[in-house]
N, C-alpha and C positions, 0 to 999 in steps of 0.2 A: 314253822318257817318252811320246812320241806314241803308241807301241804300247799302253802302259798306258791312256792316255786312250781310245783306240779300243776296247780290251777292256772297259773300264768302261761305255762308251756302249752297246756291244752287249749287255752284261749287263743294263743298265737297260732297254733296248728289249725284251729277252726277258721281263724281269720285268713290264713293262707289259702285254705280250701275255698273259702268264699271268694277271694280275689281271683283264684284260678278259674272258678266257675263263671265269674263275671267276665273274665277275658275270653273264655270259650264262647259265651253267649254273644259277646260283642263281635267275635270273629264270624259266628254263624249269621248274624244280622248283616254284616258287610258282604259276605258271600251271597246271601239271598238277594240283597240289593243289586249286586253286580249281575246275578243271573236274571233278575227281573229286567234290568236295563238291556241286557243282550237280547232277551226275549222280545222286548218291545221293538227294538230296532230290527230284529229278525222278522217279526210279523209285518213291520212296515215294508221291508224289502220284498217279502213274499207276497204281500197284498198287491203291490205294484206289478210284480212279475206275473202274478196270476190274473191280473186285470180286474181285481176287485175294486181298486180305486184308480182314479185317473192320474197318471204320472205327470201330466202337464200341471195339474193343480197342486199335487202333494210332493212331487219329485220322489227321490228315494235315497236311502243312506249312501249307496255306492256313488251316486252322482254328487251328493253333497260332499263326500270325502274327496272325490277327484277335484272338485272345484276349490275346496279348501287347500289342498296340496298345491294346486296351480297358483292360487293367489298368494300363498305364503312364499312359494319359490320365486315368484316374480316381484315380491316385496310390496304388493298393492294392499295387502290386508293389514299388515302390522300397524300402519299409520291410523287406520280407522279404529282398530282395537285400542290403540294408545289414546286417541282423542276421547273416546267414550269412557275409558277407565279414569282418566284424569278428571273429566267433568263429573263423573259419578262420585269419585273419592272426595273432591272438593265440596260437592253438594251434600254428601253424607256427613262430613266433618262439620261444616258450617251449620247445617240443619240441626244436628244434635246439640252443638254448643249454644247456638242462639235460642233454640227452643228451651233448653235447660235454664239458660239465664233468664228468660222471660218467666218461666215457672218459679224460679227463685224470687224474682222481683214481685210477682203476684203473692207469693207466700209471705214475704216480708211485710207487704203493705195490704192489709185488708181492704183499704179504700180502693187501691188499684185493682184488687180482685173483683170488687163489685162493679167497678167501671168497665173493666175489660171482659167480664164474663159474657155478656150478650154478643160482643164482637167476636169472641172466640167461637161461639155457637154458630153464628152466621158464616164466618170464614170456613169453619169445618164442614158445613153443609154445602158450601159453594163448589160447583164443579171447577176444579183448578185449570182445566184445559181452556176455559173461557177467558182466563187471564193472559193467555198466550199473545194475542194481538197487542195488549197493553204493554207487555214486556218488550215486544219487538219495537214498538214506537218509542219506549223509554230508553232501552239499552241498545237498540239497533239489532240488525241481523248478525249477531255475534255470539261468542261463547257465554257472554254475560246473560243473555236472554235464556239460554239453556240452563245455566246454573240457577237463575232466578226461578225457573219453572220447578226445578228439583227442590229448591227451598220452599216454594209455595206449598208443595205437596207434603213435605216432611215437618216443617216447623210447627204447624198448628197441632198436629197429632202428638208430637213430642211434648209440647207445652201442656196439653190437656192430660196426657197420661202421667207425666212426672208430677204435675201439680196435684192431681188426684192422689197420687201415691204419698205426697207430702201431707195431705189432709188426713189420710187414713192411718197415720202413725198414732199409736195409743196415746191419748192426751194425758194419761196418768204419768207417763215418763216425762212429759213436758212440765207438768205441775211439780213433780219431784225435783227436777232440775231448777225450776224457778224458786222452789223453797230453799235450795242451797245457794241462791243468789246468782245463778247463771244468766247471762244476758242472751239476747236473741241470736247473736252470731255463734256463741258457744252451743246453744241449743241446736242450731242448724247443723253445725259441724260435728257435734258429738252424738246427736240423737236422730235428727231428721234425715240427714244424708246417708248415714250407715243403714238405717232402716229402709231407705228407699233404693238401696243399691240393686236389689233384684229387678225392680221396675225400670231402673235406668238401663240395665243390661237388656231387658226385654225390649225396651224402646230402641236400643241400638240394633237389635235383630230386625225389628220392624222397619227401621229406617234404611236398612240395606235394600229391601224390596222397593220401598217408596222412592229412594234416590234413583234406582234404576228406572222406575216408571217415569219419574220426572224428567230425567235426562233423555230417555228415548222419545218421549212426547215432544220435548223441546227440539230434538234433532229432526223429528218429523216436520216441524214448522219452519226452522231457519237454517239448519246445518248444511254444510257442503262437505262434511266428512264425519265419520263415525258409523257405528253399527246401525243406528236409527236411520241415517241417510242411506245406507246400503239397502235397508228394508224398503224404503220408499222408492228408491231407484229400481230395485228389483221388480216391484209392482208396476212401475211405469213402463218398463221394457218387457214385461211378462216373463221375467227370469225368476221363477218361483224357487229354483234351486238356490239362488243367491239369498232369497228371503229366508228359506229354511236354514241355511248355513248360518246366517246372522242370528237367528233366533236360538239356535243351539249354542253358539258362542256366548250369547248373552246369558243363557241358562247356566252354562258352565262357570262363567265369570262370577255371576251372582252367588252361585253355590260356594265357590272358593271364598268369596268375601264373607259370606255368612259363617262358614266354618272358621275363618280367621277371627271373627267376633266371638264365636264360641270358645276358641282356644284362649283368647284374652280373658274371657269370663272364668275359665277353669284356673288359669294362672293366678288371677286376683283372688279367687276363692281359696286357693291353696295358700296364698300369702296370709290371708285373713285368719285362716285356721291355725 
């Protein structure tokens, strides 16, 4: 018994050392990422200052920051950020839910799977930007057209990835459940869905980027507000500082959204364990 206690104590100590080492490595990674970011912005500023790149085309961090502060102080920027965030969030949620429901429908019905398979292939290969004029005619020059563009880009990928994950579940598990009399709903809820959870989370992460792409493209076409609108307006008036500022804000917002999905993933995994 004493030997077992000592063994458990040694294991606990080793586990504590491992966690401490893991935290230190994570800290080093974060610090290195920060240093790299500062270096890139520093090189950007230096390149413009030294005349290596044209300030008119690429602007520079100091001008971007000055413009950002001016627009925040005047209250002109908040509305554009808010509009794009709402459109992206709605497109992200709807794209994930609808794509997942279609994947479930296809899995439940082999007949529907055979019917829809060629259509999914065609829609996946189609350049979604080409659908923009159709959305504008159908929904008008409004937020609906922008959200429809985000959905067009994310739904098909979501459906294909999740349905593929459903099909790749070990068939032996399904046969075993059927042997014990499980119906299709029980098989899906108890076997297919839990086994496909990593693929669903991966799809959420992919959809973050796809939703941003869809919304920005939609704003290029019809919007009168939003970060995509600011980019187009900046090009029209040759204000490249406005363009670069909008791109940086989009990058930061997309990163925060991605990290939010990763946090949800860790929380759910912790609950499952």
